[in-house]
C-alpha positions in Angstrom: -25.3 5.9 0.4 -23.2 5.8 3.6 -20.0 7.8 3.7 -17.8 8.0 6.8 -14.2 9.0 6.1 -12.3 9.2 9.4 -11.5 12.7 10.6 -12.4 14.3 7.3 -14.9 17.2 7.2 -16.0 19.7 4.7 -13.8 22.4 6.1 -10.7 20.2 6.0 -11.4 19.2 2.4 -11.7 22.8 1.3 -8.4 23.6 3.0 -6.7 20.6 1.3 -8.0 21.8 -2.1 -6.6 25.2 -1.5 -3.2 23.8 -0.4 -3.0 21.5 -3.3 -3.4 24.4 -5.7 -0.6 26.3 -3.8 1.8 23.3 -4.0 1.6 21.9 -0.5 -0.7 19.5 1.3 0.2 19.6 4.9 -1.2 18.2 8.2 -1.4 20.4 11.4 1.9 20.9 13.1 0.9 18.7 16.0 0.4 15.7 13.7 3.6 15.9 11.7 6.1 14.3 14.1 3.9 12.0 16.1 5.0 8.4 15.8 4.5 5.0 17.5 6.2 1.6 17.2 2.8 -0.1 16.6 -0.4 1.6 15.4 -3.6 -0.5 15.9 -5.6 -1.0 12.6 -8.8 1.0 12.4 -11.3 2.0 9.8 -10.1 4.9 7.7 -13.0 4.9 5.2 -16.3 3.1 4.6 -19.1 3.5 2.1 -21.8 1.5 0.5 -22.3 2.8 -3.1 -22.2 2.0 -6.7 -18.5 2.0 -7.3 -15.2 0.5 -6.4 -11.6 1.0 -5.3 -8.6 1.6 -7.6 -4.9 1.5 -6.7 -1.5 2.6 -8.0 1.8 1.6 -6.4 5.5 1.3 -6.9 8.8 0.6 -5.0 11.3 3.3 -4.3 14.5 1.3 -4.3 16.0 -1.6 -6.2 19.2 -3.7 -6.5 22.4 -2.5 -8.3 24.8 -5.3 -7.4 24.7 -8.9 -6.2 26.3 -9.4 -2.8 25.2 -12.9 -1.6 26.9 -15.8 -3.3 24.4 -17.9 -5.3 21.8 -15.2 -5.5 20.3 -14.4 -9.0 22.0 -11.5 -10.8 20.3 -8.2 -10.2 18.7 -7.9 -13.7 17.2 -11.5 -13.2 15.8 -10.5 -9.8 14.2 -7.4 -11.3 12.6 -9.6 -13.9 11.1 -11.9 -11.2 13.8 -14.3 -10.0 13.7 -15.3 -6.3 16.3 -12.8 -5.0 15.8 -11.1 -1.6 16.7 -7.6 -0.8 19.4 -8.8 1.6 21.2 -10.4 -1.3 22.0 -7.1 -3.0 23.5 -3.7 -2.6 20.5 -1.5 -3.1 20.1 2.0 -4.5 17.4 4.5 -5.1 15.2 4.5 -8.2 15.0 8.0 -9.6 13.0 8.3 -12.9 12.5 12.1 -13.1 14.9 14.7 -14.4 14.6 16.8 -11.2 18.1 17.2 -9.6 16.4 18.0 -6.3 14.9 14.5 -5.8 16.9 11.4 -4.9 14.2 8.8 -5.5 11.1 8.9 -7.7 8.8 6.3 -9.3 5.5 6.5 -11.1 2.4 4.3 -11.6 -0.9 4.6 -13.4 -4.1 5.1 -11.4 -7.2 4.2 -13.4 -10.5 5.7 -12.5 -13.5 4.8 -14.7 -14.7 7.6 -17.1 -17.5 9.5 -15.5 -16.8 8.3 -11.9 -16.5 10.6 -8.9 -13.6 10.0 -6.4 -15.1 9.8 -2.9 -11.9 9.3 -1.0 -8.2 8.8 -1.7 -5.1 8.2 0.4 -1.4 7.8 -0.2 0.6 5.3 1.9 4.4 5.3 1.9 7.1 3.6 4.0 10.7 2.3 4.1 13.6 0.9 6.0 15.8 3.7 7.5 18.8 1.5 8.4 20.7 -0.4 5.8 24.3 0.5 4.7 23.4 4.0 5.8 21.2 5.3 8.7 18.5 7.8 7.6 17.1 10.2 10.2 13.4 9.8 11.0 12.5 13.5 10.8 11.4 13.1 7.1 9.3 10.0 7.6 6.1 12.0 7.4 7.0 14.0 4.2 7.0 13.0 0.5 6.5 14.7 -2.8 3.6 13.8 -5.1 2.8 14.9 -8.6 -0.5 14.3 -10.4 -0.6 13.3 -14.1 1.0 16.2 -16.0 1.5 18.2 -12.8 4.4 19.4 -10.6 5.5 18.1 -7.3 3.6 19.1 -4.2 4.8 18.5 -0.6 2.6 16.0 1.2 2.8 15.5 4.9 1.4 12.7 7.0 -1.9 13.7 8.7 -2.0 11.0 11.4 0.3 8.9 13.6 3.4 7.6 11.7 4.3 4.0 12.5 8.0 3.8 13.3 9.6 0.7 14.8 13.3 0.2 15.6 14.7 -3.4 16.0 18.1 -5.0 15.9 17.7 -5.7 12.2 15.7 -2.8 10.7 14.3 0.7 11.3 10.9 0.6 9.7 8.2 3.2 9.2 4.9 3.8 7.4 3.0 7.0 6.9 -0.1 8.2 5.1 -2.1 11.3 4.1 -5.5 12.2 2.6 -5.2 13.2 -1.1 -8.9 13.1 -1.9 -9.2 16.6 -3.5 -6.0 16.2 -5.5 -7.1 12.9 -7.0 -10.7 14.0 -7.5 -9.6 16.8 -9.8 -6.7 15.0 -11.4 -8.2 11.6 -11.9 -6.6 8.9 -14.1 -3.0 8.8 -15.4 0.5 8.4 -14.1 1.2 9.6 -10.6 4.7 10.2 -9.4 5.9 10.0 -5.8 9.4 11.1 -4.7 11.8 11.5 -1.8 10.4 8.6 0.3 12.7 8.4 3.4 14.4 5.1 2.6 18.0 4.0 3.1 20.4 2.5 0.5 23.2 0.1 0.8 23.5 -3.5 2.0 22.5 -5.4 5.2 21.2 -8.8 6.1 17.7 -7.3 6.4 18.0 -5.4 3.2 16.7 -2.1 1.9 13.0 -1.7 1.1 10.4 1.0 0.5 7.5 2.2 -1.7 4.2 3.9 -2.0 0.5 3.0 -2.7 -2.3 5.4 -3.7 -5.8 4.0 -2.9 -8.8 5.7 -4.4 -12.5 4.9 -3.8 -15.0 6.1 -6.4 -18.7 5.9 -7.3 -20.3 5.4 -10.7 -24.0 4.9 -11.5 -23.3 1.9 -13.8 -21.2 0.0 -11.3 -22.6 -2.7 -8.9 -23.6 -1.7 -5.4 -20.7 -2.5 -3.1 -19.4 -2.2 0.4 -16.0 -0.4 0.3 -13.7 -0.4 3.3 -10.2 1.0 3.9 -8.3 0.1 7.1 -4.8 1.2 8.1 -2.3 1.0 10.9 1.2 -0.4 11.5 1.6 -4.0 12.7 4.6 -6.3 12.5 4.8 -10.1 12.5 7.3 -11.3 15.1 7.9 -14.9 15.9 5.1 -16.0 13.6 2.3 -14.1 15.3 -0.8 -13.5 13.2 -2.1 -10.1 12.4 -5.9 -10.3 12.5 -8.3 -7.6 11.4 -12.1 -7.6 11.6 -14.5 -6.0 9.1 -18.0 -5.8 10.5 -21.3 -4.5 9.1 -21.0 -5.9 5.6 -23.9 -7.0 3.4 -22.2 -9.2 0.9 -24.5 -11.5 -1.1 -24.0 -15.2 -1.4 -21.7 -15.8 -4.3 -20.7 -12.1 -4.3 -17.7 -10.9 -6.1 -15.1 -9.1 -4.1 -11.5 -8.0 -3.9 -9.0 -7.4 -1.1 -5.8 -5.4 -1.3 -2.9 -4.8 1.1 0.3 -2.9 1.6 3.2 -4.9 3.1 6.8 -4.1 3.8 9.9 -6.4 3.8 8.2 -9.5 2.4 10.7 -11.8 0.6 10.5 -13.8 -2.6 10.9 -17.5 -2.0 10.0 -17.4 1.7 7.4 -19.7 3.2 4.6 -19.2 5.8 3.4 -15.7 4.7 -0.3 -16.3 4.3 -3.6 -14.5 3.9 -6.8 -16.3 5.2 -10.3 -14.8 5.3 -13.1 -16.1 7.6 -16.6 -15.1 6.7 -19.2 -15.2 9.5 -17.2 -17.7 11.6 -17.2 -20.3 8.8 -14.0 -22.2 7.9 -11.1 -19.9 7.0 -10.3 -19.6 3.3 -6.7 -19.2 2.3 -6.3 -16.8 -0.6 -3.7 -17.2 -3.4 -3.2 -16.5 -7.1 -0.5 -16.8 -9.8 1.5 -13.9 -8.3 0.9 -14.7 -4.6 1.3 -18.4 -3.6 -0.7 -19.5 -0.6 2.4 -19.9 1.5 4.2 -16.8 0.3 1.7 -14.0 -0.1 4.2 -11.3 1.0 6.6 -11.9 -1.8 7.7 -8.6 -3.2 5.0 -8.1 -5.8 2.7 -5.5 -7.2 -0.1 -7.4 -8.8 -3.8 -7.3 -9.7 -5.7 -10.7 -9.4 -2.5 -12.7 -10.0 -1.1 -10.5 -12.9 1.9 -8.3 -12.3 1.0 -4.6 -12.8 3.1 -3.2 -15.7 1.6 0.3 -15.9 4.4 1.8 -13.7 7.9 3.0 -14.1 10.0 1.0 -13.4 7.9 -2.1 -13.6 10.1 -4.6 -11.8 8.3 -7.9 -11.2 10.4 -8.5 -8.0 10.2 -5.3 -5.9 12.8 -6.6 -3.4 10.8 -5.9 -0.3 7.6 -4.1 -1.2 4.1 -5.6 -1.6 1.0 -3.9 -2.9 -1.4 -6.6 -4.1 -5.1 -6.9 -5.0 -6.5 -10.4 -4.7 -9.8 -12.1 -5.4 -12.0 -12.2 -2.3 -14.8 -14.1 -4.0 -13.8 -17.6 -2.7 -14.5 -16.3 0.9 -18.0 -15.0 -0.1 -19.7 -18.1 -1.4 -22.3 -17.9 1.4 -22.2 -14.1 1.7 -20.9 -12.3 4.7 -21.8 -9.8 7.4 -18.4 -10.0 9.0 -15.0 -10.8 7.8 -12.0 -11.8 9.9 -8.8 -11.2 7.9 -5.6 -13.0 9.1 -2.1 -12.3 7.9 0.3 -15.1 9.0 4.0 -15.6 8.8 6.9 -13.6 10.1 9.4 -10.9 9.3 7.2 -8.3 7.6 5.1 -5.2 8.4 1.5 -4.4 7.4 0.4 -0.9 6.6 -3.0 -0.9 5.0 -5.8 -3.2 3.9 -8.7 -2.3 1.5 -11.6 -4.3 0.1 -14.8 -4.2 -1.9 -17.7 -6.7 -1.9 -20.9 -6.8 -3.9 -24.0 -6.1 -1.8 -27.2 -8.1 -1.7 -29.7 -6.9 -4.3 
């Protein structure tokens, strides 16, 4: 088994475990406020083991009132109608009974019984400028609660992507939560106080979180597991291209690919995901939840099915994407190298994760 989490050592994990028990998981002071308008994608975690990757996610903000003439009513948009976040006045979603939080949502993370979590990471992000302007000082801080647990302060442990343009003020951040997830395992996780702005603007409010967990289990197939992250934006239709080398995917192997995207709109066109294996012809991925020409479409889905194990479970998240799609069509002849291309415009990419069966 190969295991190479970036910048994670035994001492750091022990410190994280102790801090989790004390109610805070915190990066070194030098990392807390470091930000950049674009962060190159790089490998956060890689392993070849009998196991897989699980994911939980939810949006942090939703509509309260229709503003744009002709747009679907807010309840219809939440049920899945093709409304965009710029069509509505948006307000925080807050499901807990804690008066000290202003947004909170939950989602189920499912780890197979008997599996061991090998790595876990929380990603979060939002738009800081809508009807209000939020300060960026809290971009690298959220609250997280494990199933049945209390909130713990979580701080970003690497560079925070933070990009200001004429129409939005976007950020993404992340932190290692391996020890917390390893001991807490399956159930409903809650994330609160993501730094996201409310109100109305043409660009619209958006924000959310995704928890990604890699695990191993002796009864699972041998797989390559890869997590990459960064912060890239599509401007003027430029493609975001990521390379994954050193795979050992068998011909006809089954695989999955997931991603975290910000400010993708329902009903847009041109937002695509194409995967090239070993320089063969690109394969455009799509499913019932993510059309080939509108992959970034405000959905949280698994293999084409909206994820309902979350609170709230709006089918249209109005600007937040956390999807897992079938990678198998790109692996018909196997693969040692994948080139993953995200096309379109007007959205931001924060993380990509995949698993692929290994040759026997």
